[in-house]
N, C-alpha and C positions, 0 to 999 in steps of 0.2 A: 420260732412261733410254731405251735402244735397245729395239726390239721384241724382240730376242734376250733381254735382261735380264728384260724384263716377262713373256716367255712361259715361260722355263725357268730362272728364278733359282734355285729350289729345289724339292726334291721330298722325300718321306719314304721311307726305305729301312730294311730290317730287316737288321742285321748279325748273322749266325748263327755266325760263327767268326772267331777271330783267328788269324793266320799270319804271325808276325814283323811286318814292316812293311806287311803286307797284310790286308785284310778279305774276308770272303766274305758277299755279299748273297744273300738268298733273295727270290724273287719269288713272292707268294702265287698259288696256283692252278696252278702248274706246277713242274717239276723244275729250273729254272734255279738255279745256284749260281755267281754272278759274282764272280770274284777280282780285287780292284783294290787298287792301292797306296793306303795311307791318307795323306792330305795335311794332316791336322789337326795343330795345334800341341800339343794335349793328346792323351793315349794314347786309342786307340779302346777301346770296350767293346761287349760284345754287347747288342743292343737296337735300338730305333728311333733313327734319327738323321735330321735334315734336312740337306740339302746338294745338291750337284750332282756328276754324273759328268763327267768331262772326258777327251776322247780326241783324238787326232790322226789324220786320214784320210790314208793314203798316196795314194790315187787314188779318185775318186768316179765311180760310173757310174749313169746314170739307169736305172731299171727299170719295165717296163710291168706286171710281175706279181710276185708272191712273197710280199709281207707283211712283217711285223715279226718279226725274229728276230736272235739273236746265236749265233755259233758259236765255240767249242764251247758246249754247254749247261752244262758245269761247267768251270770254269777261267778263265784270263785270255782276254778277248775277242780274236779275230782278225779276224772277219767280222762286220759289223753291216748290217742292212737295216731301214729305217724311213721314216717320212713327215717331210719338212721342215716345220717349225712356224714357224721365223723365221730371218732371215739378218742378219748384221752385216757389211756389206761393209768397213767400215774395219778390223775385226780379222780378216777372212777366216774368220769362224766361223759355224756354223749350229747351230740347235737342232733336234734329231731326236727324234721319238717312236718308239722302237723298243720292245723288251720293257720297257725303262725309259727315261725321258727323259735325253737326253745333250746336253752342249755339245760340239761337234766342231770343232776348228780344222783347216783344210784346208791341206795342204802346198803346194798349187798354186792360185794365184789364179784360174787359168783354170777350175778345177773349180766355181767359183761358177756358171758357166753351166749346170751339171748339176743345179742346185739351187733351182729356183723354189719359192716356198711352196706346200705341198700336194702336191708330187711325191714319188714313191717313189724312193729311192736306196739303193745298197748300196756298201760300201767295206771294204777291209782297214784295220785301225787298227795303230798302233804299239803295242808291248807295254807301254807305260808309262801305260796308262789308270789314272786315279785317282779316288778319292771325296774330294771336298773339302767338309767339313762347313761349315754356315753360318758358323762362327767363322773361316774362312779369310780372309786379306786379299782384298779385291775382291768379297767375296759379297754 
């Protein structure tokens, strides 16, 4: 098992709204309403679900300040900032703790240089971010 899988294999999320083939997650204690494509085999339902958020970073930048955030606060993520929790060099994927934990595939292998464990990074993501419940293949 890679460090990435061990670190961010699964988290609990609350689905508060269904929107076609997308779900909207709430994050306790703030106004986030994160809209993601549902990647499960079974239909999504409102309530708590265990799984992982998967995204693809277009370009990663190291940051010296800023914190953990997702823009926009409501809707499909475009910009993510967070702390690198683990790296899987073989799959060019990192685990990031942002507002929520995420698995982030990097489009450019060279971006791994910006991602030492514990560093703060920010990046634009492709618009196809998804919530993959634990029942997904590869979970």
